[in-house]
MARLO-938914 format. One record per residue (C-alpha): x, y, z; residue number from 1. Coordinates in steps of 0.02 Angstrom, whole numbers. Example, Ala and Ser with C-alpha at 12.3 -4.5 7.8 and 13.67 -1.06 7.14 Angstrom:
2
      px      py      pz  pos
     615    -225     390    1
     684     -53     357    2
This chain:
384
      px      py      pz  pos
    -609     294     131    1
    -447     342     217    2
    -426     493     331    3
    -287     612     276    4
    -231     633     455    5
    -254     533     614    6
    -417     594     695    7
    -431     569     882    8
    -533     443     979    9
    -706     397     918   10
    -690     494     755   11
    -538     394     704   12
    -623     231     748   13
    -777     282     649   14
    -669     316     496   15
    -590     145     510   16
    -759      60     530   17
    -830     150     378   18
    -682     102     269   19
    -684     -78     327   20
    -873     -92     309   21
    -860     -35     128   22
    -740    -179      95   23
    -833    -311     194   24
   -1004    -265     126   25
    -969    -349     -40   26
    -882    -504      27   27
    -988    -644      98   28
   -1167    -619      48   29
   -1178    -619    -141   30
   -1127    -800    -162   31
   -1241    -871     -29   32
   -1403    -921    -119   33
   -1328   -1027    -258   34
   -1178   -1094    -164   35
   -1288   -1172     -30   36
   -1349   -1288    -165   37
   -1171   -1331    -212   38
   -1170   -1222    -367   39
   -1043   -1088    -400   40
   -1062    -916    -475   41
    -964    -870    -630   42
    -846    -724    -605   43
    -814    -592    -736   44
    -629    -590    -777   45
    -566    -412    -793   46
    -406    -351    -879   47
    -335    -312    -707   48
    -359    -493    -654   49
    -267    -553    -810   50
    -120    -441    -768   51
      27    -449    -888   52
     -24    -621    -953   53
     105    -759    -966   54
     274    -675    -944   55
     451    -720    -896   56
     608    -624    -852   57
     698    -709    -995   58
     846    -749    -885   59
     940    -913    -910   60
     912   -1003    -746   61
    1051   -1096    -654   62
    1035   -1280    -604   63
     935   -1307    -444   64
    1045   -1361    -298   65
     986   -1503    -186   66
     891   -1475     -24   67
    1019   -1476     118   68
     933   -1366     248   69
     768   -1338     335   70
     688   -1205     443   71
     769   -1270     603   72
     938   -1296     521   73
     951   -1177     373   74
    1089   -1176     243   75
    1233   -1053     259   76
    1178    -873     272   77
    1228    -735     151   78
    1226    -614     299   79
    1158    -438     288   80
    1065    -361     206   81
     970    -517     149   82
    1027    -682     226   83
     935    -799     106   84
     855    -797     -66   85
     670    -753     -65   86
     528    -827    -167   87
     404    -694    -223   88
     224    -715    -280   89
     226    -584    -418   90
      38    -570    -430   91
       1    -471    -587   92
     144    -553    -681   93
      59    -720    -643   94
     224    -797    -591   95
     331    -853    -447   96
     509    -788    -449   97
     655    -819    -332   98
     782    -681    -303   99
     953    -709    -224  100
    1028    -580    -105  101
    1139    -519    -249  102
     975    -485    -344  103
    1005    -620    -473  104
     855    -724    -528  105
     886    -906    -482  106
     715    -985    -510  107
     553    -938    -598  108
     383   -1016    -630  109
     278    -925    -760  110
      95    -969    -773  111
      71   -1131    -871  112
    -106   -1078    -920  113
    -197    -920    -869  114
    -365   -1006    -851  115
    -307   -1114    -706  116
    -157   -1015    -643  117
    -173    -827    -630  118
    -146    -697    -494  119
     -39    -799    -374  120
     -45    -693    -217  121
      33    -797     -78  122
     166    -932     -82  123
     253   -1038      49  124
     375   -1183      48  125
     323   -1353     114  126
     420   -1411     268  127
     537   -1513     157  128
     565   -1368      38  129
     515   -1468    -116  130
     338   -1405    -145  131
     252   -1237    -143  132
      79   -1194     -79  133
       0   -1055    -181  134
    -163    -960    -161  135
    -253    -858    -294  136
    -388    -745    -223  137
    -469    -681    -382  138
    -449    -844    -476  139
    -537    -931    -330  140
    -417   -1078    -320  141
    -263   -1142    -229  142
    -119   -1247    -294  143
      32   -1353    -258  144
     184   -1324    -368  145
     329   -1445    -377  146
     482   -1334    -355  147
     611   -1446    -440  148
     499   -1496    -585  149
     425   -1321    -602  150
     256   -1405    -624  151
      80   -1374    -562  152
      33   -1538    -476  153
    -130   -1505    -382  154
    -273   -1380    -382  155
    -421   -1354    -267  156
    -562   -1237    -315  157
    -642   -1197    -482  158
    -558   -1058    -582  159
    -666    -905    -616  160
    -804    -976    -505  161
    -843    -926    -327  162
    -950   -1017    -200  163
    -951   -1127     -47  164
   -1003   -1296    -114  165
    -897   -1442    -172  166
    -728   -1387    -242  167
    -777   -1204    -225  168
    -691   -1059    -137  169
    -728    -875    -120  170
    -570    -769    -116  171
    -444    -892     -42  172
    -297    -803      41  173
    -138    -875     114  174
     -86   -1056      89  175
      28   -1174     183  176
      73   -1358     175  177
      82   -1428     351  178
     204   -1559     414  179
      75   -1698     394  180
      42   -1651     213  181
    -122   -1560     244  182
    -150   -1402     142  183
    -224   -1256     240  184
    -300   -1098     169  185
    -405    -951     227  186
    -566    -937     124  187
    -600    -753     159  188
    -775    -722      95  189
    -836    -888     162  190
    -767    -840     333  191
    -681   -1005     356  192
    -513   -1093     363  193
    -502   -1256     266  194
    -390   -1405     297  195
    -380   -1505     136  196
    -296   -1674     109  197
    -222   -1667     -67  198
    -203   -1857     -72  199
    -387   -1887     -39  200
    -435   -1725    -126  201
    -559   -1680       9  202
    -586   -1563     156  203
    -539   -1651     318  204
    -573   -1507     438  205
    -642   -1331     436  206
    -647   -1184     556  207
    -782   -1053     536  208
    -949   -1055     448  209
   -1000    -972     284  210
   -1124    -834     316  211
   -1080    -821     501  212
    -940    -695     493  213
    -904    -650     672  214
    -758    -671     790  215
    -786    -830     889  216
    -639    -942     844  217
    -632   -1076     790  218
    -822   -1092     770  219
    -845    -928     677  220
    -716    -814     596  221
    -730    -632     544  222
    -658    -643     369  223
    -499    -742     400  224
    -360    -696     279  225
    -208    -775     359  226
    -166    -953     419  227
      16    -977     467  228
      82   -1135     548  229
     197   -1119     699  230
     343   -1232     744  231
     240   -1339     865  232
      97   -1359     741  233
     -18   -1223     808  234
     -98   -1107     681  235
     -98    -917     684  236
    -263    -858     612  237
    -281    -677     555  238
    -455    -602     542  239
    -484    -440     446  240
    -626    -370     550  241
    -561    -286     709  242
    -385    -351     673  243
    -401    -511     774  244
    -254    -633     781  245
    -278    -801     866  246
    -164    -944     906  247
    -261   -1106     888  248
    -205   -1287     909  249
    -241   -1411     770  250
    -372   -1485     887  251
    -463   -1318     885  252
    -416   -1252    1057  253
    -386   -1065    1066  254
    -221   -1032    1155  255
    -245    -843    1146  256
    -341    -719    1041  257
    -299    -532    1035  258
    -325    -378     929  259
    -167    -323     840  260
    -120    -149     904  261
    -112      -1     784  262
    -173    -105     637  263
    -318     -57     522  264
    -317    -209     406  265
    -206    -353     464  266
    -124    -457     330  267
     -55    -630     367  268
      20    -624     541  269
     179    -725     569  270
     271    -778     727  271
     441    -701     755  272
     589    -818     736  273
     589    -859     922  274
     401    -894     918  275
     366    -775    1062  276
     299    -624     970  277
     192    -585     818  278
     237    -482     666  279
      97    -416     556  280
      81    -298     408  281
     -57    -168     390  282
    -135    -178     216  283
    -168       8     212  284
    -102     172     145  285
      10     223     227  286
      54      46     276  287
     133     -11     437  288
     225    -158     514  289
     203    -200     697  290
     291    -327     808  291
     202    -356     972  292
     190    -472    1121  293
      22    -562    1107  294
      12    -589    1296  295
      27    -404    1338  296
     -16    -322    1170  297
     138    -215    1198  298
     220    -156    1036  299
     406    -196    1034  300
     444    -130     859  301
     350     -27     730  302
     384      38     555  303
     272     179     497  304
     301     329     384  305
     165     443     316  306
     262     502     164  307
     423     485      69  308
     518     335       6  309
     491     237     167  310
     302     251     160  311
     220      83     126  312
      69      66      12  313
     -37     -85      60  314
     100    -194     133  315
      36    -373     133  316
     175    -476     214  317
     305    -441     348  318
     424    -574     413  319
     571    -571     531  320
     729    -631     444  321
     822    -774     529  322
     996    -732     586  323
     990    -544     566  324
     823    -500     648  325
     789    -374     510  326
     618    -365     431  327
     565    -423     257  328
     414    -328     189  329
     309    -346      31  330
     257    -169     -20  331
     121    -221    -141  332
      62     -62    -226  333
     238       9    -234  334
     289    -146    -334  335
     437    -189    -222  336
     501    -304     -86  337
     607    -227      52  338
     724    -270     192  339
     715    -147     336  340
     856    -134     463  341
     784    -176     633  342
     885     -45     726  343
     896     101     605  344
     730      74     513  345
     821     110     351  346
     784      16     190  347
     943     -84     163  348
     889    -196      17  349
     756    -181    -116  350
     696    -279    -266  351
     578    -190    -383  352
     562      -4    -416  353
     441     108    -325  354
     288     129    -434  355
     366      49    -589  356
     284    -110    -650  357
     370    -238    -760  358
     430    -416    -778  359
     609    -395    -839  360
     752    -418    -714  361
     737    -295    -571  362
     550    -265    -589  363
     390    -334    -513  364
     204    -308    -543  365
     102    -306    -382  366
     206    -426    -277  367
      92    -498    -144  368
     175    -644     -57  369
     348    -703      -6  370
     441    -845      79  371
     622    -874     125  372
     725   -1011      43  373
     827   -1085     186  374
     826   -1254     100  375
     953   -1238     -41  376
    1129   -1170     -36  377
    1112   -1053    -184  378
    1265    -956    -126  379
    1380   -1105    -152  380
    1290   -1159    -310  381
    1311    -990    -395  382
    1499    -991    -363  383
    1523   -1149    -468  384
């Protein structure tokens, strides 16, 4: 349910609670009886979950340049409107695809096998830029992909099976490889965040408890769907219910915990480039992007349009772009990724066409995740 206008006060809050309750009602409880015993529940695979199948743009890809930059010291910028190439999790095309600022396709990873790799919805570079952490909500698994080899090298979770026992997940969202090699993911329906050591292939830490879906971080979490590492190693945890965002140390100490202002359904909060503020997308229609100070909850920037070309439809990711301060947004159900000018709030760059699905150059099919490639100088490489 979504109100057609913004009702005042208690009525508006009631509408939000009803809509959110309808979503949450089906999340954590169904898997509980069997998964306590370590058994998973088979999931029916629908045509929507299969998406377009195994597809590729068909573009001849250029050689991959070496890693010469990192997040602290990125490679040379392309400037506005998009300073660096972006890696997109093109969910219903079951592929990862990297787009340069000139909109050329420079790298692509189609699904190697739909059974194990399908519906990639979030992607992020490892700190060294050589591996990719990938989560797949409705395939119930997470992966590591070797960027240079274009190879799937590690999987956690059992495809098409949900649960909370050994090697089981229930709607894993967001995925990051931390500086010490630990893989972290938000296991939404199990109301937990998992820290997994890929070398040992085991869980080494967990925040939250399956079946206890309430806001009491890090002991309980209210359907966490975002886990983003900060420069000093702290983790930003996003919880769906009541739009909670918490900064938590790796030792489990809560630095601060606040409700994101003006957000119905928070999706994967990120720190701003200077680390002082938070940017978060509202997975809603119309969607919204908010930048706010977590210490005061004061909004410092907001993007929201109720209609027209600028209206967002279930925006899942918003990130501040290094160098320019403009905002990168994944506009999921409009099948596009945007750059929004920070000052004018105009769309100054777009990949994908509003409402047009496809996998050929220039098109996407439910893009859901994005990261910025500051590691390789694609600009210099493409000039050769």
